[in-house]
C-alpha positions, 0 to 999 in steps of 0.5 A: 500500500506504500506509494499506491494511489487511493483509487488503486487501493480501493479497487484492490480491496473491492476486488479481494472482497468480490473474489472472497465472496464469489468463492464462498458463493461457489462453495455454498452452491456446491454444498447446497446441491450435494445436500439437496441430492442427499436429502432428496434420497431420504425425502421425496419432495425435495426439489432444487430451485431453478438456475435463475433463482440460484444465479439471482441469489448468488448475485445478491450475496456477492453484491452485498459482500462488495457493498460491505467491503466499501466502507473498510476500503474507503477508510484504508484509502484515506489513511496516511501510510506514514501515520499508520506506520509511526509507533505510538 
């Protein structure tokens, strides 16, 4: 972060937040499908929602995670590096 511009720092933090949330959504989708198949073998009326519903939910979750990372990213981009590294 030393010497980087606030815009690039903000973009980097948002990119990491999106990557982490997308990984979590993918892992959750895989686990959800596996659990639904397992539950379907014991319970007859278990159905998996359509792809549009799953994609919509995934987009909402990723958007929420990116929005949640905006505040820490904006705060990190305003911090003076010299002040942050100075011992108290």
